[in-house]
Each structure stands twice: as C-alpha cells, then as structure tokens.
C-alpha positions, 0 to 999 in steps of 0.5 A: 512489511508494511506498519500502519496507523496506530498499529504495532504489527507489521502486516504481510504486503506486495509490491505491484507495479499494476497498481495506479495506487496502494490498496487494503483489505476491506477485513483489515480495515474493517478490523482497526477500525479505519474511516474511509475519507471518500468513495471513488472507482477504481480499476480492478482486475475484475473491473472498474468498482467503487471503492473505500478511499483511506487517507493512511499513513504508511511505515515500511520495514525500515522505518520509512514513512509515507503520510497522508497516502490513498489507499483503496480498500480492496477484497479477495486478497490471499494472505496478503494485507496491503498493496503497494501500487504505484503510487509509492512505487514512483517515490522509489529506484525499483530494481527487479532481478526477474531470475533471482525472484527478488527486488529492491525497493531504493527510496531519495530521502525527499519522499521519506518524511521521518518517522 
C-alpha cells in the first residue's frame, strides 16, 4: 500500500524488481490532478515509450516517506495503482520467501525522511 500527496487514502501497490523506476496508473494520476514535471523515454514490458514523469512524495504503509520520487505514468495495471520500482527497492533490504509467497522490506533510517 502507498499513500500519495494530498490524499488520505492508501492505494494498492506491487513491488516490481524489474521496474527501474516507480510508476503510477495513468488514470489515478489524472484523477488526483497531478502535474507532470517531465517526459522521458521508459522501457516497459511492451517496449520503449515516452512517459510523463511526476515528482511525488510517496508514503509506504507503516509511515515510511520518500520525498521527491520520480514516478513514471503507466497504463494497463489491473487492480494495482502504483508500482514500487528499484528506485525505492534499492534503498531497502528485500527478503523474498519464494515458497511462502511473501516478502519483507527493511529500510535503514538514513534513507527515510520522517513523516
């Protein structure tokens, strides 16, 4: 779960180790009225394409806040609003339990801004 700027609601998210940067569902970005700060070419599962980039503060469930995250706009996510990409994952210790179908992320304090 993630919380985005100026919202009180948490949105569904998935951790994607194949995503170099985090991403937001295009319809959610439009509905929340976010203004993009740039456009850049991004590699996706469907190939390379130009995407709007937003600079957002992203709070993970539990209150961990990441300020000024560059987030690409993405289409076609079913039931998922946000992708937590390697830009955030690299700041964590990620433990994956494949057989248990679970994971845990731990963040050293130096990467996390207080909420």
